[in-house]
Backbone bond lengths (Angstrom), bond angles and torsions (degrees), N, CA, C in turn:
res aa  C-N    CA-C-N  psi(-1)  N-CA   C-N-CA  omega(-1)  CA-C   N-CA-C  phi
1 M - - - 1.447 - - 1.522 110.66 -
2 I 1.318 116.48 -35.20 1.463 119.72 -179.54 1.526 110.39 -62.21
3 S 1.316 117.13 -30.49 1.463 121.28 -178.08 1.523 113.34 -82.12
4 S 1.304 119.04 -11.53 1.455 122.37 -175.74 1.526 111.09 -65.89
5 E 1.313 116.75 125.25 1.463 121.00 177.92 1.530 110.99 -63.76
6 A 1.318 117.50 -31.64 1.465 120.95 -179.75 1.523 111.71 -66.69
7 L 1.320 116.97 -22.60 1.464 120.89 -179.21 1.526 112.56 -103.36
8 E 1.304 116.91 8.82 1.459 121.32 179.63 1.528 110.10 -57.82
9 G 1.313 116.81 127.89 1.453 121.69 178.75 1.518 114.79 86.82
10 V 1.333 117.54 -9.27 1.464 120.79 179.58 1.536 108.25 -72.62
11 P 1.330 118.35 133.62 1.471 120.62 -179.07 1.524 111.69 -56.80
12 L 1.324 115.00 148.94 1.460 121.99 -179.18 1.522 108.95 -120.16
13 L 1.318 116.43 117.63 1.460 122.39 177.01 1.526 108.25 -113.73
14 V 1.322 115.96 123.01 1.457 121.85 175.62 1.521 106.52 -111.26
15 L 1.314 116.36 116.00 1.462 120.81 176.22 1.531 107.70 -89.48
16 A 1.312 115.52 110.45 1.467 121.72 -177.89 1.524 108.23 -87.34
17 N 1.315 115.12 83.78 1.457 122.40 -177.14 1.534 110.71 -71.98
18 K 1.292 115.72 170.45 1.464 124.91 176.32 1.521 113.13 71.28
19 Q 1.332 117.74 23.43 1.453 119.97 -179.73 1.523 112.49 -67.70
20 D 1.330 117.31 -9.46 1.461 121.85 176.21 1.523 112.47 -86.22
21 V 1.316 117.31 -7.71 1.460 121.90 -177.57 1.538 109.38 -89.65
22 P 1.339 116.64 128.57 1.468 118.85 178.00 1.540 110.81 -57.36
23 N 1.297 115.69 143.46 1.469 123.15 177.85 1.524 113.80 65.20
24 C 1.338 117.47 20.09 1.463 118.94 176.55 1.529 108.78 -70.69
25 L 1.304 116.51 163.09 1.456 122.02 178.21 1.525 108.53 -67.93
26 S 1.315 116.99 126.62 1.468 121.26 -178.55 1.524 110.29 -78.07
27 V 1.326 116.24 164.71 1.462 120.93 178.12 1.533 110.70 -58.49
28 P 1.341 119.86 -46.43 1.467 118.33 177.02 1.534 112.93 -59.30
29 D 1.335 116.73 -37.29 1.469 119.54 177.88 1.525 111.32 -66.30
30 I 1.318 116.54 -38.84 1.466 120.70 178.24 1.526 109.42 -64.97
31 K 1.330 117.23 -43.59 1.466 120.32 178.12 1.525 110.67 -60.19
32 T 1.327 116.93 -39.56 1.464 120.81 177.92 1.526 110.70 -63.20
33 T 1.324 116.14 -38.95 1.464 120.82 178.40 1.526 111.11 -60.58
34 F 1.332 116.59 -35.82 1.459 121.57 -179.52 1.529 112.99 -84.21
35 S 1.328 118.00 -2.56 1.468 119.81 -175.23 1.530 112.33 -59.70
36 D 1.319 117.82 -32.05 1.473 120.36 177.48 1.528 111.42 -65.68
37 C 1.325 116.87 -24.15 1.466 121.83 -179.09 1.529 112.43 -89.73
38 A 1.323 117.81 -1.69 1.474 121.21 -174.53 1.528 112.81 -51.50
39 P 1.335 119.43 -44.09 1.469 117.84 178.58 1.529 112.82 -62.80
40 K 1.321 117.18 -33.29 1.466 120.97 179.73 1.528 111.06 -76.23
41 I 1.339 116.32 -34.27 1.463 120.29 178.07 1.514 109.37 -68.11
42 G 1.319 116.24 -38.13 1.460 121.39 175.41 1.506 113.25 63.14
43 K 1.321 116.03 -139.01 1.458 121.85 -175.29 1.524 112.81 -96.34
44 R 1.314 117.13 10.01 1.470 119.29 179.39 1.520 110.70 -65.29
45 D 1.327 115.60 155.80 1.462 120.38 173.20 1.523 107.59 -65.04
46 C 1.315 116.49 137.20 1.462 120.58 -177.16 1.527 109.07 -145.27
47 L 1.329 116.08 136.18 1.464 121.21 178.34 1.520 109.54 -141.59
48 V 1.328 115.50 132.10 1.464 121.44 168.50 1.519 105.15 -103.63
49 Q 1.319 115.94 108.25 1.464 122.77 -175.19 1.523 110.11 -101.81
50 P 1.350 117.55 114.65 1.459 118.34 174.99 1.526 109.95 -67.33
51 C 1.321 116.27 139.65 1.463 119.01 179.90 1.520 111.34 -154.29
52 T 1.308 113.53 166.86 1.460 122.33 174.97 1.522 106.59 -135.36
53 A 1.298 116.29 107.78 1.459 120.44 -175.10 1.533 112.41 -64.92
54 L 1.318 117.41 -31.02 1.464 119.99 -179.00 1.522 112.31 -61.39
55 T 1.339 116.57 -37.73 1.467 120.60 -179.22 1.525 111.77 -104.41
56 G 1.317 116.85 -16.17 1.459 121.19 -177.71 1.518 113.40 87.06
57 D 1.326 117.37 -1.99 1.462 120.49 179.69 1.525 110.54 -57.82
58 G 1.323 115.89 126.75 1.460 122.06 176.38 1.515 115.10 88.03
59 V 1.319 118.23 -19.56 1.468 120.83 -176.93 1.532 110.50 -66.71
60 N 1.317 117.45 -49.31 1.470 120.27 -179.84 1.519 111.62 -60.40
61 E 1.327 117.22 -39.08 1.454 120.78 179.68 1.535 110.76 -61.27
62 G 1.321 116.23 -42.11 1.458 120.52 178.18 1.520 112.17 -64.37
63 I 1.319 116.80 -43.18 1.459 120.64 179.79 1.528 110.67 -67.62
64 E 1.327 116.83 -40.30 1.467 120.01 177.60 1.527 111.18 -62.41
65 W 1.322 117.04 -39.52 1.471 120.95 176.67 1.528 110.21 -61.06
66 M 1.339 116.39 -45.04 1.462 120.56 -178.70 1.530 110.73 -63.64
67 V 1.323 117.25 -41.94 1.471 120.71 178.50 1.529 109.98 -60.43
68 K 1.325 117.76 -43.25 1.461 121.03 178.01 1.526 111.07 -60.32
69 C 1.323 116.47 -40.56 1.468 120.56 178.46 1.524 111.11 -64.48
70 V 1.316 116.78 -43.40 1.464 120.83 -179.73 1.524 110.18 -64.45
71 V 1.324 117.06 -44.61 1.461 120.73 179.10 1.529 110.24 -61.93
72 R 1.318 116.72 -43.33 1.462 120.62 179.67 1.532 111.19 -63.87
73 N 1.320 116.63 -36.45 1.462 121.13 -176.39 1.519 113.98 -85.97
74 I 1.317 118.20 -7.06 1.463 121.04 -177.39 1.531 110.95 -62.16
75 H 1.318 116.37 -24.10 1.460 120.71 -179.07 1.525 112.14 -88.34
76 R 1.312 117.04 -0.54 1.460 121.22 177.16 1.532 107.51 -99.92
77 P 1.312 117.76 105.18 1.472 118.99 -178.29 1.519 111.03 -66.35
78 P 1.326 116.99 151.76 1.472 119.47 177.41 1.528 110.39 -65.66
79 R 1.312 114.03 151.13 1.457 119.43 177.10 1.521 109.44 -74.94
80 Q 1.294 116.78 152.73 1.470 121.70 -177.74 1.530 111.32 -56.04
81 K 1.334 117.20 -40.01 1.471 118.93 -177.77 1.536 111.57 -66.51
82 D 1.343 117.84 -22.05 1.462 120.62 176.93 1.525 111.99 -79.18
83 I 1.314 117.32 -23.29 1.457 121.92 -178.24 1.516 111.49 -81.99
84 T 1.310 116.65 -36.86 1.477 120.72 -175.72 1.486 113.36 -92.33
């Protein structure tokens, strides 16, 4: 999906679940894992949000970030190649 031209510039939210589990992959480790994708991610807004689905910790923060990105981008019309 990151490589899709139709999704170019669309914000990317990664919810890093299981942060309550000992020895889970940390946010810096997750970012390192995505480093090979950096050229494909490009200049889009991107967030790796630590969370714990069992308690909901971090989930609202991630969704609020995404809403802010969508609101900010609403004034950027789609490119013609995305419409056709």
